[in-house]
N, C-alpha and C positions, 0 to 999 in steps of 0.2 A: 522310926529308927533313924533320926537325924544324925546321931553321933556314931552310928555303926560305919564300918569301912565301906567304900564303894563296892567292893567285891561282895560283901554280905548283902548290901542293899540290892545289887544286881540279881543275886541268886534268889532273894525273896520275891523280887518283882517277877522273875521268870517263873518261879513256882506258882505264884498267884495267877499269872496269865494262863499257865498250863492247866490250872484247876478251874479256869473260867471265871476267875474273880477279878475285881478291880482293886488295884493296890493304892492305898492312900498313905500319907506320912504326916506326922505331927511337925510343927514348925521347928526350924533350927534354933539352937540356944541363943544365937546372936539376935534373932528376930524377937525372941521372947524377952531378952534382957533389955532390948531397946524400946520395948513397949509397942512395937509395930503391930504385933499380933498376939492373940491369947492362945493358951495351950489347947483350948477347945477347937481352934481353927485347923481342921484337917484340909489337906490339899492333895491333888494328884501327884504321883511321883513324876518328876521331870527329868529330862536327859541330864541336866547338871548334877542330879543326885547320884548318877551312875558313873560319872567320869573319874572320880577318885583324885581330885586335886587337894593337896594339903593346904591348911590355912597359911596365910602370909604373915611373917613376923616383920613388923616395921619398926624403924628407929623413930619412935613417936617423939622423943625429945628433940632429935635432930630436925624432924619435919616441922615441929613447932617453930624452931629457929628459922627455918627456910620460909615458912608461909604465914605464921601468925602475925597479924598486924601489918602484913605486907600487901602491896598492890600487885595483883597477879593478872596476866592477860593470857587467854587461851584462844588460839585460832582453830577454826573448825569446831567451835564450841557447841554447835547443835548436832554434831555427828555422834556416832555410837561411842567412840573412844573419847572425843572431846567433851561430851556431856557428862560422861562418867568421871572424867578427870575433874570437872567442875564440882561434882557432888563430893568427891573425895577431898578436894581442896577445901570445900566449905566446912568440913569437920575441924579444920585447923584455924578457923576464924580469921580469914584474911581481912585486911582493912578495906579492900575493894576487889571485886572479881569482875574482870572485863571480858564479855563475850564478843569475840570477833568472828562473824559468820556471814557467808555469802547468801545463804538461803533465808529469805524473810520468814518463811513458815517454820523452819527449824529454829530460828532465833526466837520467834514468838513462843514456841513450845517450851524452850528452856527458860525463857523469861517468866512464863506463867507458872512453871514448876517451882522455880526458886521463890517467886512471890508467895506461893502457898507453903512450901516446905522449909524454906530458909529465910524467913522474913527479916531476920536480924543481920543478914549478910548484905552489905552494900554492893549493888551490881550496876553495871553499865552495859548497854547493848549497842553494838556497832555493826551495822550492815556494811560489809566491805569485801573486796576481792584482795587476796594476798598478793596479787601481781600489781596492785594499784599503789604505787609509792606515795602519792600525795595523800591518799586516804590513810595509809599506815602512819605517815609522818604526823598527820593531824591527830590520830588516835593516841599515838605515843606521847605527843606533846601535851594533849589534854589530860591523859590519865596517868602518865609517868610510871609505867609498870616497872617493878623491880625484878620480877620473875616472869618468863614467858614459856609457855608450852605450845609447841607448834604441831598441831594435829591435823590441820587442813591438808587434804590430799585427794587426788583421784586415785582410787585403789582397785577398781574392778578390772581384773586382768583381761577377759575377752573384749569388754567394751572399749578398753584403751589400746587394744593391740593393732587395729587396722586404721579405719578412717579417723579415729580420735587420737592417734599417736602424737600429733603435734600438740594438741590440747593437754595431753598427759604430761609431756616433757615440760611445757611452759608452766603448767600449774605446779608440778612437783619440784622442778628445779628452779625456775625463775621465781616462783612464789616463795620458796624457801630462802633464796638469796635476798629477796626484798624484805621479808620479815626479819631475817637475821641481821641485815645491814641496818634496818630501823632500830633493832635492839642494840646493836653496837653503838650507833649514833647517840642513842638515849642513855648509854652507859648502864644498860640492864645488867644485873649481876649474873643471872643464870638463864641460859637459853637451852631448852630441851626439845629436840626434834624426835617425833615418833617415826620410826622406820619399820622395816618388814623383813622377814626371812626371804622374801622374794628378791631382795637386793643381793643375795648370795648366789654367785654364778648364774645370773639372770638369763632366762630364756624368753623373756617377754619385755615389752616396752615399759610397763609399769614398774617392774623390778629394776630394770636398767636406769629408769629415771630416778628412783629412790636411791640407788647406789651413787648416782651422780650428785644427788642432793647431799648425801653423806660427805662426799668429797668436798663440796662447796663449804660445808660447815667446818671441815678440817682445815681448809685453806684460811677461812676467816679466823679460826682460832690462832693460827700461826701469826696473824697480823693484829690480834687483839690483846690488850693488856688488862682490860677491865671485865669484859663479858666472857663467861666460861660457856663454851658451846659443847653440849653433850647430846649424843645420839643413843636411842634405845631401839633395838630390834626385837620383834616378837612375831609369832606365827598367827594363825587364824584365831579370831575371838568369837566365842560361841554366841550366836544370836545377833551379831552385829549386822548393820544394814548391808544388804547385798550378799550376805553369807548363805551357806547351804541350809542352815537350820530353818530360817523362816520360809525358804522355798519348799522344803520338805513338808512343813506344817500345812502350807497352802495346798500342796498336792494331795496330802492325806485327807484334808477337809473336802476336796473335790471327789474323793473316791479313788484316787490314783490315776495312772501309775506314778510311783516315785522314780525320778530319773537320776541315775548315777553315771558319771562319765566313763568310769573304767572299774572293773572288779578289784583291781589291785591298788587303786589310788589311795594314798594315805596323807594325812595332814596332822600337824601339831595344833592342839586346841587349848585355850585357856578361857576362863570366865572373864567377862568385861570388868567387874570390880577388881579381880586379881591383876589383870593387865594394867589398869590405871594405878593401882597401889604400887606396882613395881616400877612404873614410869616415875612416880613421885620419889621412890627410894633411890633410883638411879640418878635422878636429878639432884638429890641431896648429896650423893656420894661423888658425883663427877667433878673433876678438877679442871676439865677442859680438854677437848680433842678425843675423848674416849668414845668407843662404840660399845655400849653394854648389850650383852646377849642374855635374854631371859631363859631360865630353865623351863622349857615347855613340857617337861615330863615325857611320857611315852607317846609315840605317834598312834593315831587312831585310823582304822580303815573307814573310809566314808560309807562303804556298804554296810558295815556294822552299825554305824550311826543310824542309817536308814532303817535297818531291822529293829533297832532299839525304839526308834520313834513310832514305827508301825505298831509294835507290841504295846508300848506305853499308851497309845491311842485306843487300845482295846481291839485291835484287828490282828489277823494272821496274814502271812505272806501270800496265802491263797486268795484272801479277800482284797488286799492291796498289793499289787504286783510291783516288783523292782525291775526297771528296764535300763540297760546300759546303752548310752548314746554316743560314746567315743570322746576322746580328749578334745577340748576346745582350743582355739588359737592361743598359743603362748603358754599353755598349761603343762605343768610337770606332773609325773606320777608321784613324786615326793619333793618336799622342800628341804633345804639345808639351812642350818643356822650359822655356819661358818664357811667362808670361801676357801678354796685351795690356797695354800701358802700362808694362811692365817693361823695363829695360835691364840689361845686364850690364857688369861691370867685370872686366878681366883680373886674374889673380893671378900670383905668381911661378911657379906650377905650370901647365904647358901644358894639362893636362886638367881644370883647375878654373877656373870663373868665378864671380863673385858676382852673384846676381840682386837687383836693387833692388825688392823686392816691397813694396807698400804694405800695412801692417797696418790694414785698415779697421775691425777690431774695437777699440773703445775700451776702456781699462782699466775705465771705469765699468760697461761692459756685461758684464764678466767675472763679476761677482757674479750677475747674472741668468742668464747661461749656465750657471754651475755649479749654481745652484738648479734649473734645468730638468733638467740631466743627472743630478742626484741625486734627482729627483722620481719620480713614477709613470711606468711604461712608456708609451711613445707608439707609435701605429700609424704605418705607412709614410707616409701622407699628411701627418700632423702633423709628422713628422721632416723631410720634404722642404720643407714650408712654412717651418719654422724655419731650415733651412739656406739657403733663398732670402733670408731676412732677414739672415743672418749673413755669408754669403759672396756678395758682389755678382756675382762672375764665374761663379757656379754656374748652369748651364743644363741642368736635368734633361731627359732624352729623353722625348718624348711616346709613351706606349704606344699601340699600335694604329695 
């Protein structure tokens, strides 16, 4: 039932499970038309089948103008979002696709995938740190990108909250500034930064660092006459590295329990291809300085995701228990897509709106910020004190 609504598919899967049956589905029409699979290929019903996301309508003609025959560079190209961006970009036949990635193994995997799946796309693999200005300058000089997608970031909230706070701020803020400045120096036409809903009224270091990175892009836009700096915010991406879905799968495979932090915790979810497509669309539409907010649909209770995954794996909640472990450092019960005092404007695309976010960081303060980020390592308390000064809406959670 690939063309049925998510609600219908959910009811069918629940009825099958209640009857002690295993539910299978035929492939989606897109998979059949592309030739990736045959109609005879049945598969298990996956969580994605039950989430109810509508297909994305893209401005194909506009995206061809943006990407076809162009040199495109993607930072964090081996990550969940970065690699999917590369796959989506490949559909538009860029002249060259440059993978900029810190992890050698992640870079190797995406290089192997493209060699097999996209042999006609010219690729270049650059091992590099987004904070390394010399490496960036060399890459931009050699490959002369015309469009840049900046997806490299430290994004795991609890890991970045305490002893790694300094690393998070340097990577997410200084790294963004270094890549953005390299793009401006190279007269790149479009620079698109991937941001997060955790940048809205942030309660954690990761979210505050991404909000600060947004401000840096807005300041650079005010000083740029050639490069258009565009930011895109979205929520959690289903199945991305470090996300809840892979963890649930591992816990179910071990026989449980499945751990959920709080019975009321909710999150916005979208599929990885959907997120990447909307990043491309926002990049096309952006004229510079905007923060695009993606329509994330309805929020989903994490405990409901856990129950769905247990059921789809052929178990009951008596066989695989759900255990509540408590909120982790810096974690909210719910995420917001717009900050207080912001309002949004519609765009021609129904799933994209523009947030009118105030860039409270003044350009004169940028020099001090960069000097701080390039200075001696700071402990967690010092990082959070400075973030409080720089990001007015930042409200760190109180421990204990």
